[in-house]
C-alpha positions as CSV (number, residue, x, y, z in Angstrom):
1,X,-22.3,-24.3,-6.4
2,X,-23.8,-21.2,-6.9
3,X,-21.2,-18.4,-5.4
4,X,-23.0,-15.3,-3.6
5,X,-21.9,-12.3,-1.8
6,X,-21.9,-14.1,1.7
7,X,-20.0,-17.5,0.3
8,X,-16.9,-18.4,2.2
9,X,-13.7,-17.4,0.2
10,X,-13.2,-21.2,0.2
11,X,-15.2,-21.3,-2.3
12,X,-12.9,-19.4,-5.5
13,X,-10.7,-21.4,-7.2
14,X,-6.9,-21.6,-5.5
15,X,-8.1,-21.0,-1.9
16,X,-7.5,-24.3,0.2
17,X,-7.2,-24.9,3.6
18,X,-3.5,-23.3,4.1
19,X,-4.8,-20.0,1.9
20,X,-8.1,-19.9,3.9
21,X,-6.7,-20.1,7.2
22,X,-4.1,-17.1,5.6
23,X,-6.9,-15.1,4.4
24,X,-9.0,-15.5,8.0
25,X,-5.9,-14.4,9.5
26,X,-6.4,-11.0,7.7
27,X,-10.0,-10.9,8.5
28,X,-11.4,-12.7,5.0
29,X,-13.7,-15.0,5.9
30,X,-16.4,-14.5,2.8
31,X,-16.2,-12.8,-0.5
32,X,-17.9,-9.7,1.1
33,X,-14.9,-9.7,3.3
34,X,-12.3,-9.7,0.5
35,X,-14.3,-7.1,-1.9
36,X,-14.0,-5.0,1.5
37,X,-10.3,-5.8,2.4
38,X,-9.2,-2.0,0.7
39,X,-5.4,-1.6,-0.5
40,X,-3.5,0.6,1.6
41,X,-1.5,2.2,-1.0
42,X,-0.9,2.5,-5.1
43,X,1.9,1.9,-6.9
44,X,1.2,4.9,-9.6
45,X,2.8,3.0,-12.9
46,X,0.7,5.3,-15.6
47,X,3.9,7.8,-14.6
48,X,7.0,6.4,-16.4
49,X,10.1,8.2,-15.3
50,X,13.2,7.7,-17.6
51,X,16.8,7.0,-16.0
52,X,17.8,10.4,-16.6
53,X,14.8,11.6,-14.1
54,X,16.0,9.1,-11.5
55,X,19.7,10.2,-11.8
56,X,18.1,14.0,-10.6
57,X,15.7,12.6,-8.0
58,X,18.6,10.6,-6.3
59,X,20.3,13.5,-4.5
60,X,23.7,14.3,-4.7
61,X,26.8,11.8,-2.9
62,X,27.9,12.5,0.4
63,X,31.7,12.6,0.6
64,X,33.0,9.2,2.0
65,X,33.4,9.0,5.5
66,X,37.5,8.1,6.5
67,X,38.3,4.6,5.7
68,X,34.4,4.0,4.4
69,X,32.4,3.7,1.6
70,X,30.4,6.2,-0.1
71,X,26.9,6.3,0.8
72,X,24.0,4.9,-1.3
73,X,21.4,7.6,-2.2
74,X,17.7,7.1,-3.3
75,X,15.1,8.9,-4.7
76,X,10.8,7.5,-4.3
77,X,9.8,4.4,-5.8
78,X,9.4,5.1,-9.8
79,X,8.0,3.3,-12.9
80,X,10.5,2.6,-15.9
81,X,10.6,1.3,-19.2
82,X,13.6,-0.4,-19.6
83,X,15.3,-2.9,-22.2
84,X,17.4,-5.2,-21.6
85,X,21.2,-4.9,-23.0
86,X,22.1,-7.8,-22.6
87,X,22.0,-11.6,-21.0
88,X,21.9,-12.1,-17.2
89,X,24.7,-12.9,-15.0
90,X,24.2,-15.4,-12.8
91,X,26.1,-16.3,-9.7
92,X,25.7,-18.3,-6.3
93,X,27.7,-16.4,-3.6
94,X,27.2,-18.8,-1.1
95,X,24.9,-21.7,0.0
96,X,21.6,-20.4,0.1
97,X,22.3,-17.2,-1.6
98,X,22.1,-16.5,-5.3
99,X,22.2,-13.1,-7.6
100,X,20.9,-12.3,-11.2
101,X,22.5,-9.3,-12.3
102,X,22.2,-7.4,-16.1
103,X,22.3,-4.0,-17.7
104,X,19.3,-2.5,-19.0
105,X,18.3,0.9,-20.9
106,X,16.5,3.4,-22.4
107,X,16.9,6.6,-24.3
108,X,18.6,8.7,-21.7
109,X,20.9,6.2,-20.0
110,X,21.8,3.2,-18.1
111,X,21.1,1.3,-14.9
112,X,22.3,-2.0,-13.2
113,X,19.3,-4.2,-12.4
114,X,20.1,-6.6,-9.5
115,X,17.6,-9.8,-7.9
116,X,18.6,-12.0,-5.1
117,X,17.6,-16.0,-5.1
118,X,15.3,-15.7,-8.0
119,X,17.0,-17.8,-10.4
120,X,14.1,-18.5,-12.6
121,X,14.2,-15.2,-13.8
122,X,17.5,-16.0,-16.0
123,X,14.5,-17.3,-18.7
124,X,12.6,-14.2,-18.3
125,X,15.1,-11.5,-19.3
126,X,16.9,-11.5,-22.4
127,X,18.5,-9.3,-24.6
128,X,16.0,-6.8,-26.5
129,X,12.9,-7.2,-23.9
130,X,11.4,-4.6,-22.6
131,X,10.0,-4.3,-19.5
132,X,7.8,-2.1,-16.9
133,X,10.1,-1.8,-13.9
134,X,8.7,-0.4,-10.4
135,X,11.3,0.1,-7.6
136,X,13.4,2.6,-6.1
137,X,16.4,3.4,-8.1
138,X,19.4,4.5,-5.7
139,X,22.9,5.9,-7.2
140,X,26.3,4.6,-5.8
141,X,29.4,5.4,-6.5
142,X,28.1,7.3,-9.6
143,X,26.0,4.0,-10.8
144,X,22.3,4.1,-11.2
145,X,20.9,0.8,-9.4
146,X,17.4,-1.0,-9.1
147,X,17.6,-3.5,-6.4
148,X,14.8,-6.5,-6.6
149,X,12.1,-4.1,-8.8
150,X,8.5,-5.6,-9.6
151,X,8.8,-6.5,-13.7
152,X,6.0,-6.9,-16.1
153,X,6.4,-7.7,-19.7
154,X,6.0,-4.7,-22.0
155,X,5.1,-4.2,-25.6
156,X,3.3,-1.7,-28.0
157,X,0.5,-3.9,-28.3
158,X,0.3,-4.8,-24.1
159,X,-2.3,-2.9,-22.0
160,X,-0.9,-2.6,-18.4
161,X,-2.5,-1.4,-15.4
162,X,-1.6,2.2,-14.7
163,X,-2.6,2.0,-11.2
164,X,-1.8,-1.1,-9.0
165,X,-3.0,-2.0,-5.7
166,X,-1.1,-2.6,-2.8
167,X,-2.6,-4.7,-0.1
168,X,-2.0,-5.4,3.7
169,X,0.1,-9.1,3.6
170,X,0.4,-11.5,6.7
171,X,2.0,-15.0,6.4
172,X,0.7,-17.0,3.6
173,X,-0.2,-14.1,1.2
174,X,1.3,-12.3,-1.6
175,X,0.1,-9.1,-3.5
176,X,-0.5,-11.0,-6.8
177,X,-2.3,-13.9,-4.8
178,X,-4.6,-11.3,-3.3
179,X,-5.0,-9.0,-6.6
180,X,-5.8,-12.1,-8.2
181,X,-8.3,-13.5,-5.6
182,X,-10.1,-10.1,-5.5
183,X,-10.3,-9.9,-9.5
184,X,-12.0,-13.7,-9.3
185,X,-14.4,-12.4,-6.4
186,X,-15.2,-9.2,-8.2
187,X,-16.6,-11.3,-11.0
188,X,-18.7,-14.0,-9.2
189,X,-20.4,-11.6,-6.8
190,X,-19.8,-8.0,-7.5
191,X,-23.2,-7.8,-9.0
192,X,-24.6,-8.9,-5.8
193,X,-23.9,-6.4,-3.8
194,X,-27.0,-3.8,-3.2
195,X,-26.1,-0.1,-2.3
196,X,-27.3,1.0,1.1
197,X,-27.0,4.8,0.2
198,X,-30.3,5.8,-1.2
199,X,-30.6,6.9,-5.0
200,X,-31.8,10.8,-4.5
201,X,-28.5,10.9,-1.4
202,X,-26.4,9.3,-4.2
203,X,-27.3,12.2,-6.9
204,X,-27.4,15.1,-4.6
205,X,-24.1,14.6,-3.6
206,X,-22.3,13.3,-7.2
207,X,-21.9,10.3,-5.9
208,X,-20.6,6.9,-8.0
209,X,-22.2,3.4,-7.0
210,X,-21.2,1.3,-4.8
211,X,-20.3,-1.6,-7.6
212,X,-18.4,1.4,-9.8
213,X,-16.6,2.3,-6.1
214,X,-15.8,-1.6,-5.3
215,X,-14.2,-2.0,-8.7
216,X,-12.5,1.2,-8.8
217,X,-11.0,1.3,-5.5
218,X,-9.0,-2.3,-6.0
219,X,-8.5,-1.7,-9.9
220,X,-8.9,1.8,-10.8
221,X,-9.4,2.5,-14.5
222,X,-7.7,6.1,-13.9
223,X,-6.8,8.6,-11.0
224,X,-10.1,10.3,-11.6
225,X,-12.1,6.8,-11.2
226,X,-9.9,6.1,-8.1
227,X,-10.8,9.4,-6.3
228,X,-14.5,9.1,-7.2
229,X,-14.5,5.4,-5.5
230,X,-12.7,6.9,-2.6
231,X,-14.9,9.8,-2.2
232,X,-18.0,7.8,-2.1
233,X,-16.3,5.5,0.2
234,X,-15.6,8.6,2.3
235,X,-18.8,10.0,2.3
236,X,-20.4,6.7,2.9
237,X,-18.7,6.5,6.3
238,X,-19.2,9.9,7.4
239,X,-22.6,9.8,6.8
240,X,-23.8,6.7,7.6
241,X,-21.7,7.7,11.3
242,X,-23.8,10.7,11.4
243,X,-27.1,9.1,10.4
244,X,-26.6,6.3,13.3
245,X,-25.7,9.3,15.8
246,X,-29.1,10.9,15.3
247,X,-31.2,8.0,14.8
248,X,-29.8,7.5,18.4
249,X,-30.4,10.7,19.4
250,X,-33.9,10.9,18.1
251,X,-34.7,7.7,20.0
252,X,-33.8,9.6,23.2
253,X,-36.2,12.1,23.0
254,X,-39.4,11.7,25.1
255,X,-37.2,9.4,27.5
256,X,-37.4,10.5,31.0
257,X,-34.7,11.2,32.8
258,X,-34.1,13.1,36.9
259,X,-35.7,16.1,36.8
260,X,-33.0,19.0,38.9
261,X,-34.4,21.7,39.0
262,X,-32.7,23.4,42.0
263,X,-29.6,25.0,40.3
264,X,-28.8,27.6,42.5
265,X,-25.1,28.3,42.3
266,X,-24.3,30.7,44.5
267,X,-22.7,28.8,47.2
268,X,-20.7,27.1,44.8
269,X,-19.0,30.2,43.2
270,X,-18.5,31.9,47.0
271,X,-15.8,29.1,47.1
272,X,-14.0,29.7,43.7
273,X,-11.2,32.2,43.9
274,X,-12.4,33.8,40.7
275,X,-15.5,34.9,38.3
276,X,-16.6,32.5,35.9
277,X,-15.8,34.0,32.0
278,X,-18.7,34.4,30.1
279,X,-18.2,31.5,28.5
280,X,-18.6,29.4,31.3
281,X,-21.5,31.4,32.7
282,X,-23.5,30.7,29.3
283,X,-22.4,26.7,29.3
284,X,-23.4,26.5,32.8
285,X,-26.9,27.8,32.1
286,X,-27.1,25.6,28.8
287,X,-26.4,22.4,31.1
288,X,-28.5,23.7,33.8
289,X,-31.4,24.2,31.6
290,X,-30.5,20.4,30.4
291,X,-31.0,18.9,33.6
292,X,-34.0,20.5,34.5
293,X,-35.8,19.6,31.4
294,X,-37.0,16.4,32.2
295,X,-35.2,14.8,29.1
296,X,-31.8,13.3,29.3
297,X,-28.8,15.5,28.9
298,X,-26.4,14.5,26.1
299,X,-23.7,17.1,26.0
300,X,-20.5,17.9,25.3
301,X,-18.3,20.8,27.3
302,X,-15.6,21.3,24.6
303,X,-13.0,23.9,25.6
304,X,-9.3,24.7,25.1
305,X,-6.4,24.1,27.4
306,X,-6.7,26.2,30.2
307,X,-10.5,27.5,29.4
308,X,-12.4,26.0,32.7
309,X,-13.8,23.1,31.6
310,X,-13.7,21.2,35.3
311,X,-15.1,24.5,37.1
312,X,-18.0,24.4,34.5
313,X,-18.4,20.4,35.0
314,X,-18.5,21.2,39.0
315,X,-21.4,23.8,38.3
316,X,-23.3,20.8,36.8
317,X,-22.1,18.5,39.6
318,X,-23.7,21.0,41.9
319,X,-27.1,20.9,40.5
320,X,-27.3,17.2,41.0
321,X,-26.2,16.9,44.5
322,X,-28.3,19.8,45.6
323,X,-31.2,18.0,43.8
324,X,-30.5,15.1,46.3
325,X,-28.8,12.9,43.1
326,X,-25.7,11.1,42.8
327,X,-22.7,12.2,40.5
328,X,-19.7,9.9,38.9
329,X,-17.1,11.7,36.9
330,X,-15.1,9.2,35.1
331,X,-11.5,10.1,33.8
332,X,-9.5,7.6,31.5
333,X,-6.0,7.7,33.4
334,X,-5.2,7.4,37.2
335,X,-3.3,10.4,37.0
336,X,-6.6,12.7,35.8
337,X,-8.8,11.0,38.2
338,X,-6.2,12.0,40.9
339,X,-6.1,15.6,39.7
340,X,-9.8,16.1,40.0
341,X,-10.2,14.2,42.9
342,X,-7.4,16.5,44.9
343,X,-9.3,20.0,43.3
344,X,-12.9,18.6,43.6
345,X,-13.1,16.5,46.5
346,X,-12.1,19.1,49.9
347,X,-14.8,21.7,47.6
348,X,-17.3,19.9,47.6
349,X,-16.7,18.1,51.2
350,X,-16.5,22.0,52.4
351,X,-20.2,22.0,51.1
352,X,-21.5,19.2,53.1
353,X,-21.3,16.4,50.6
354,X,-19.0,13.0,50.7
355,X,-16.5,12.3,47.7
356,X,-14.6,9.2,47.0
357,X,-11.9,8.2,44.5
358,X,-12.4,4.6,42.7
359,X,-9.5,3.7,40.6
360,X,-7.8,0.3,39.9
361,X,-5.0,1.4,42.4
362,X,-7.3,1.5,45.1
363,X,-7.3,-1.2,47.8
364,X,-9.9,-4.0,48.0
365,X,-11.1,-3.6,51.1
366,X,-11.8,0.2,50.5
367,X,-13.2,-0.7,47.1
368,X,-15.9,-2.6,48.9
369,X,-16.5,0.1,51.2
370,X,-17.1,2.5,48.6
371,X,-19.0,0.2,46.5
372,X,-21.3,-0.4,49.7
373,X,-21.4,3.4,50.1
374,X,-22.7,4.3,46.7
375,X,-25.2,1.6,47.0
376,X,-26.9,2.3,49.9
377,X,-28.6,5.2,51.5
378,X,-26.8,5.5,55.1
379,X,-23.9,7.5,55.0
380,X,-23.8,7.5,50.9
381,X,-21.0,9.0,48.5
382,X,-23.0,11.4,47.1
383,X,-20.0,12.4,44.3
384,X,-17.4,9.2,42.8
385,X,-14.2,10.3,40.7
386,X,-12.7,7.5,39.1
387,X,-11.2,5.5,36.1
388,X,-13.2,2.7,34.4
389,X,-13.2,1.0,37.6
390,X,-16.5,2.9,37.4
391,X,-17.9,0.2,34.8
392,X,-17.1,-3.0,37.0
393,X,-20.2,-4.7,37.5
394,X,-19.7,-4.3,41.3
395,X,-20.4,-0.7,40.9
396,X,-24.3,0.4,41.6
397,X,-25.9,3.5,42.7
398,X,-28.4,4.2,44.4
399,X,-29.6,7.4,42.3
400,X,-26.9,8.2,40.1
401,X,-28.3,11.6,38.3
402,X,-25.5,12.7,36.6
403,X,-22.4,11.2,34.8
404,X,-19.4,13.2,33.7
405,X,-16.6,11.8,31.3
406,X,-13.1,13.4,30.7
407,X,-11.3,13.1,27.7
408,X,-13.7,12.4,25.2
409,X,-11.0,10.9,22.8
410,X,-10.5,7.9,25.6
411,X,-14.0,7.0,25.7
412,X,-16.5,6.2,23.3
413,X,-20.3,5.5,22.3
414,X,-20.8,2.6,24.5
415,X,-18.3,3.5,27.2
416,X,-20.5,6.9,27.7
417,X,-23.5,4.7,27.5
418,X,-22.5,1.8,29.7
419,X,-21.7,4.0,33.1
420,X,-25.1,5.9,32.1
421,X,-27.3,2.4,31.9
422,X,-26.1,2.1,35.9
423,X,-29.0,4.6,36.9
424,X,-31.4,4.2,33.6
425,X,-31.8,7.5,32.1
426,X,-28.7,10.1,34.3
427,X,-27.7,12.8,32.3
428,X,-24.4,13.0,30.4
429,X,-22.0,15.8,30.3
430,X,-18.6,14.7,28.3
431,X,-15.8,17.0,28.8
432,X,-13.1,17.6,26.1
433,X,-9.7,19.1,26.2
434,X,-8.8,18.5,22.9
435,X,-10.4,21.2,20.7
436,X,-12.6,19.6,17.9
437,X,-13.4,21.7,14.5
438,X,-17.1,22.4,14.4
439,X,-17.5,20.2,10.8
440,X,-15.9,17.0,12.5
441,X,-17.4,17.5,16.0
442,X,-21.2,17.1,14.4
443,X,-19.9,13.3,13.0
444,X,-18.0,12.5,16.4
445,X,-20.8,13.5,18.6
446,X,-24.1,13.3,16.6
447,X,-25.5,11.7,20.1
448,X,-24.6,15.2,22.3
449,X,-25.5,18.8,22.2
450,X,-22.4,21.2,22.4
451,X,-21.5,23.7,24.4
452,X,-18.2,25.4,23.7
453,X,-15.8,27.3,26.1
454,X,-14.4,30.0,23.3
455,X,-12.8,32.5,26.1
456,X,-9.9,32.3,28.6
457,X,-9.6,33.3,32.2
458,X,-8.2,36.6,32.4
459,X,-4.7,36.4,33.1
460,X,-4.1,33.3,31.3
461,X,-0.7,33.9,30.1
462,X,0.0,33.0,25.8
463,X,3.1,30.7,25.9
464,X,5.7,31.5,23.4
465,X,6.5,28.5,21.3
466,X,9.4,27.8,19.2
467,X,10.3,25.4,16.4
468,X,14.1,24.2,16.5
469,X,16.2,21.2,15.7
470,X,19.2,19.2,16.9
471,X,21.6,22.1,16.1
472,X,20.1,23.9,19.0
473,X,20.8,21.2,21.5
474,X,23.3,23.0,23.9
475,X,21.3,25.9,23.5
476,X,18.7,23.8,25.0
477,X,20.4,22.0,27.9
478,X,21.4,25.8,29.1
479,X,17.6,27.0,28.6
480,X,16.8,24.2,31.3
481,X,19.5,24.9,33.5
482,X,17.8,28.5,33.4
483,X,14.7,27.1,34.3
484,X,16.2,25.5,37.2
485,X,17.8,28.7,38.4
486,X,14.6,30.7,38.3
487,X,13.0,28.2,40.6
488,X,10.7,26.6,37.5
489,X,10.4,23.1,36.1
490,X,10.4,21.5,32.7
491,X,8.8,18.9,31.0
492,X,10.6,17.2,27.6
493,X,8.4,14.3,25.8
494,X,9.5,11.6,23.9
495,X,7.7,9.7,21.5
496,X,9.2,6.1,22.5
497,X,9.4,4.6,26.1
498,X,12.9,2.5,25.1
499,X,15.2,1.5,22.8
500,X,13.2,-1.1,21.5
501,X,10.6,1.0,20.3
502,X,12.4,3.4,18.3
503,X,12.7,1.0,14.8
504,X,10.2,-1.7,13.5
505,X,11.5,-4.9,11.6
506,X,12.1,-4.1,8.7
507,X,9.9,-6.1,5.8
508,X,11.4,-9.0,4.5
509,X,9.2,-9.2,1.5
510,X,10.9,-7.0,-1.4
511,X,8.0,-6.2,-3.3
512,X,6.6,-4.3,0.1
513,X,9.8,-2.5,0.0
514,X,8.6,-0.7,-3.2
515,X,5.3,0.3,-2.6
516,X,3.8,3.8,-2.5
517,X,1.0,5.6,-1.5
518,X,1.0,8.4,-4.0
519,X,-1.9,10.3,-2.3
520,X,0.5,11.3,1.0
521,X,3.3,12.3,1.5
522,X,6.2,10.2,2.4
523,X,6.6,9.9,6.2
524,X,10.3,11.0,7.7
525,X,11.4,7.9,9.3
526,X,13.8,9.9,12.0
527,X,15.3,8.3,14.8
528,X,12.7,8.3,17.8
529,X,14.5,9.3,21.2
530,X,13.2,7.0,23.9
531,X,12.7,8.9,27.3
532,X,14.5,6.0,28.9
533,X,17.5,7.1,27.0
534,X,16.7,10.5,26.9
535,X,16.5,11.2,31.0
536,X,19.6,9.4,31.3
537,X,21.5,11.7,28.9
538,X,19.8,14.6,30.3
539,X,20.9,13.6,34.0
540,X,24.4,13.3,33.0
541,X,24.7,16.7,31.1
542,X,23.1,18.3,33.8
543,X,24.2,16.6,37.4
544,X,23.5,19.4,39.5
545,X,19.5,18.8,38.5
546,X,17.1,16.2,39.4
547,X,15.8,14.6,36.5
548,X,12.5,12.3,37.1
549,X,11.3,9.7,34.4
550,X,7.6,8.2,34.2
551,X,5.9,6.3,31.0
552,X,3.0,4.4,30.6
553,X,4.4,1.2,31.6
554,X,5.5,2.0,35.0
555,X,3.3,0.6,37.8
556,X,0.5,3.3,38.9
557,X,2.3,3.5,42.4
558,X,5.7,4.0,40.2
559,X,4.1,7.0,38.1
560,X,2.4,8.7,41.0
561,X,6.0,9.0,43.0
562,X,7.2,10.4,40.0
563,X,4.6,13.0,39.3
564,X,4.4,13.8,42.8
565,X,7.9,14.0,43.0
566,X,7.9,16.8,40.3
567,X,4.8,18.6,41.7
568,X,6.9,19.0,45.1
569,X,10.0,20.2,43.2
570,X,12.0,17.2,43.9
571,X,13.1,16.6,40.4
572,X,13.6,19.7,38.5
573,X,12.9,18.1,34.8
574,X,10.3,15.2,34.2
575,X,10.9,13.4,31.2
576,X,8.0,11.4,29.7
577,X,6.0,9.9,27.4
578,X,2.5,11.1,26.3
579,X,0.9,10.2,29.5
580,X,1.3,13.5,30.6
581,X,-0.6,15.0,28.2
582,X,-3.9,15.4,30.4
583,X,-4.3,15.8,33.9
584,X,-1.2,17.4,35.3
585,X,-1.5,20.8,37.1
586,X,1.8,21.8,38.0
587,X,2.2,25.5,38.2
588,X,5.8,26.1,38.5
589,X,6.5,24.0,35.2
590,X,7.1,26.8,32.6
591,X,9.2,24.9,29.7
592,X,7.6,22.5,27.6
593,X,10.4,20.4,25.3
594,X,8.7,18.2,22.6
595,X,11.2,15.9,21.1
596,X,10.8,14.4,17.5
597,X,7.6,16.7,17.3
598,X,6.7,15.8,13.7
599,X,5.3,12.4,15.3
600,X,2.8,14.1,16.9
601,X,-0.5,15.4,15.8
602,X,-1.2,19.2,16.2
603,X,-3.9,18.4,18.9
604,X,-1.7,16.2,20.8
605,X,1.2,19.3,20.6
606,X,-1.3,21.8,21.3
607,X,-2.4,19.5,24.3
608,X,1.0,19.0,25.5
609,X,1.6,22.5,25.4
610,X,-1.0,23.0,28.1
611,X,1.0,21.6,30.6
612,X,2.7,24.8,31.2
613,X,1.5,28.2,31.6
614,X,-0.2,27.8,34.6
615,X,1.3,30.0,37.3
616,X,2.4,33.7,36.6
617,X,5.6,33.0,35.1
618,X,6.4,33.4,31.5
619,X,6.3,30.2,30.0
620,X,7.9,28.4,27.0
621,X,7.0,25.3,24.4
622,X,10.1,24.3,22.4
623,X,9.4,21.9,19.4
624,X,12.3,19.8,18.4
625,X,12.6,18.2,15.0
626,X,14.9,17.6,11.9
627,X,11.7,16.9,10.1
628,X,12.3,18.7,6.1
629,X,9.1,17.6,4.6
630,X,6.8,20.2,3.9
631,X,3.8,19.2,5.5
632,X,6.0,18.7,8.8
633,X,7.0,22.4,8.4
634,X,3.4,23.8,8.3
635,X,2.2,21.7,11.2
636,X,5.1,23.1,13.6
637,X,4.7,26.6,11.9
638,X,1.0,26.6,12.9
639,X,1.9,25.5,16.6
640,X,4.2,28.8,16.4
641,X,1.8,30.9,15.0
642,X,-1.1,30.6,17.6
643,X,-2.3,29.3,20.6
644,X,-6.0,29.0,19.5
645,X,-7.1,25.4,20.0
646,X,-9.9,25.4,18.0
647,X,-7.8,27.3,14.7
648,X,-4.5,24.4,15.5
649,X,-7.6,22.0,15.3
650,X,-9.1,23.1,12.1
651,X,-5.4,23.5,10.5
652,X,-4.7,19.6,11.9
653,X,-8.2,18.4,9.9
654,X,-7.0,20.2,6.9
655,X,-3.5,18.9,7.0
656,X,-3.9,15.5,8.2
657,X,-7.5,14.6,8.0
658,X,-9.6,13.7,11.6
659,X,-7.5,10.5,12.3
660,X,-6.2,12.2,15.0
661,X,-9.4,12.7,16.5
662,X,-10.9,9.4,15.6
663,X,-8.2,7.4,17.0
664,X,-5.0,7.8,18.9
665,X,-3.8,4.3,18.1
666,X,-3.5,4.6,14.3
667,X,-6.5,2.4,14.0
668,X,-9.5,4.7,12.3
669,X,-12.5,3.6,14.5
670,X,-13.9,5.5,17.1
671,X,-14.6,3.7,20.3
672,X,-18.6,2.2,19.7
673,X,-19.0,3.1,16.0
674,X,-17.8,2.0,12.8
675,X,-14.8,1.6,10.7
676,X,-13.5,5.1,9.7
677,X,-10.7,3.8,7.1
678,X,-11.5,6.5,4.0
679,X,-12.4,9.5,6.1
680,X,-9.9,9.3,8.5
681,X,-8.2,10.7,6.0
682,X,-10.2,13.2,5.0
683,X,-9.6,16.7,5.0
684,X,-12.0,17.8,2.7
685,X,-14.5,20.1,5.0
686,X,-16.8,20.5,2.6
687,X,-18.0,16.6,2.4
688,X,-17.6,16.1,5.9
689,X,-20.6,19.3,6.0
690,X,-22.5,17.7,3.3
691,X,-22.6,14.0,4.9
692,X,-23.6,15.4,7.9
693,X,-26.5,17.8,6.6
694,X,-27.7,14.8,4.4
695,X,-27.8,12.4,6.9
696,X,-29.6,14.9,9.3
697,X,-32.0,15.9,6.9
698,X,-32.9,12.4,6.0
699,X,-33.3,11.2,9.3
700,X,-35.5,14.5,10.1
701,X,-37.9,13.2,7.2
702,X,-38.0,9.3,7.8
703,X,-36.7,9.1,11.5
704,X,-37.3,4.9,11.7
705,X,-35.8,4.4,8.1
706,X,-39.1,2.9,6.9
707,X,-39.6,4.5,3.5
708,X,-39.1,1.9,1.1
709,X,-36.0,3.8,-0.7
710,X,-34.3,4.3,3.3
711,X,-34.8,0.2,4.1
712,X,-31.5,-0.8,3.2
713,X,-29.9,2.0,4.5
714,X,-31.4,1.2,8.0
715,X,-30.3,-2.4,7.6
716,X,-27.0,-1.5,7.5
717,X,-27.1,1.2,10.3
718,X,-28.7,-1.2,12.6
719,X,-25.5,-3.6,11.7
720,X,-23.2,-0.9,12.3
721,X,-24.8,-0.1,15.6
722,X,-25.0,-3.8,16.7
723,X,-21.4,-4.8,15.8
724,X,-20.1,-1.5,17.3
725,X,-17.1,-2.3,19.5
726,X,-16.8,-2.6,23.1
727,X,-13.5,-1.6,23.7
728,X,-11.9,1.1,26.5
729,X,-8.2,2.6,25.6
């Protein structure tokens, strides 16, 4: 049987029913799936360390605790060339537990090597034989040790792979099995993989071919080859995403849309307690021009925290309403929807329009009335504000002219389109409170025009930001008390909800414990503060204050009560997870404390900081972290240096890559778009710009991707668009 790229993986040698099931659980069904099952990290075994190096890498021992043993201290995983000093000692400690131990040396020292429950290794290690070991060295009571290292026999004639891939595993799969299977898959079918990127794009951007990239992403010849493969895949993802977005946008040209030519904003602006800034006026004019063009508006309103996006959105809604059309505003959370309703409802009702709130917690009978009022002409709801409940099949509109979605990173291309499709070609406005770097916004929102609010309203105060460690805890407690005495309130944000979230179950596979991604700095596994425990701790330390608690697992009514109590001043401190990241407006809140600040992206920290500074009193943000890595320190330093959200977003892109912008749940996928695996960790803004520019140029020249050299790309992009996820976070 001839094996092709789309053949089942079971056609490869060594893949029976059990392995097929394990591979399927990992998402591997065909040979193509197998070749695109990328390593999650690499072991750089080309960098051989000596035992003397390992001793230096291990920190100095800490003093033993009274009555306790000295602590083990370890270094990052390393590769060593060591010679076995003596025959292994094998012992059965108890039933089901055995230990194998021996000493090995190099020209700089000696270490002790230990394996558990691997009796067959007695026949592998012999005095005088040399191995390449990979593992994490530890220092215990002055003795250097390696526990369960990965070993490979070495001789002067042996050529060992310098860089070894590390794959995500699931039950029934091992690193060696996957690596061997992928090698077989490459031999059988790699030559059949056709490159969807046109030759001129590859040449113009100095990119390697798909075949070279696939081979070297799995089994790199060198660090340079691995980087070339990684760069190709990152460009590929960005280019194809941008091309797909440009294709969508091109297809919208010429479509009919509600013609909203009445755009007198004077009655609305007269009710505002302030004048619009220059940036707000400019954005409102851009939106008015789009709404009156007769072509569907697809625009994102991107601005910093407090820049006045809601006021501009209100202008857009007013234009739709005065032209006789309905407007729908969709928010990702009930808290944010309630916030918009409380601000915009009275405003528009005073202008003679009927406004309704539609969320999941609205009683069924009330929902039915709202559904009828949206679809009917008599006693019609003109402006509906809600959550994803607006996407329900039961919701229809009689004359929907404008759709506004808030918080772009919670909704994707498909979700924006789904609501718009309820009224044919209604205009679309997307609000984003996360300032997005210009280069990245071109990729994320290639289907949207962009209006930027880069000017803050007069009187908006700068929030002083400080980064401190646990040593400041007593002073922080005093600062919270001081805010209460001044009539102000405090937010405290924790990364976890409860104790069970603090620590993941450790890996049971010792080989997995030795993995290292040498492209990124190791993550500091500092203890996580849980909201439930922290709230109890603060209440005990501040008995004279009322401490509230809100998190995502609470029912909507419970969250609403906790938020309402904080808003009314019935609670002085609100401990929360990031559920309060958006949609909370409490002018009396003047202090934001973020625990485990190293666990949050800069854009998210900036969002949290924006919850304070909304009144006239001086406001502060305190970032609590014991992190010591250079990256963590740099990121927190950025927060302390500037309040400019766009500058912070650019720095976040440089330090972390765009993963935060593509996803908030760790899976690098923009909802409604292709998986972004390599570009999610790409901080090369030049590469991002080049990919977007190349895609735009190609679509401008060949909008239907009909030229012979672009047909494979057209098929590939069509597959991307058809397989887009239909999810909402």
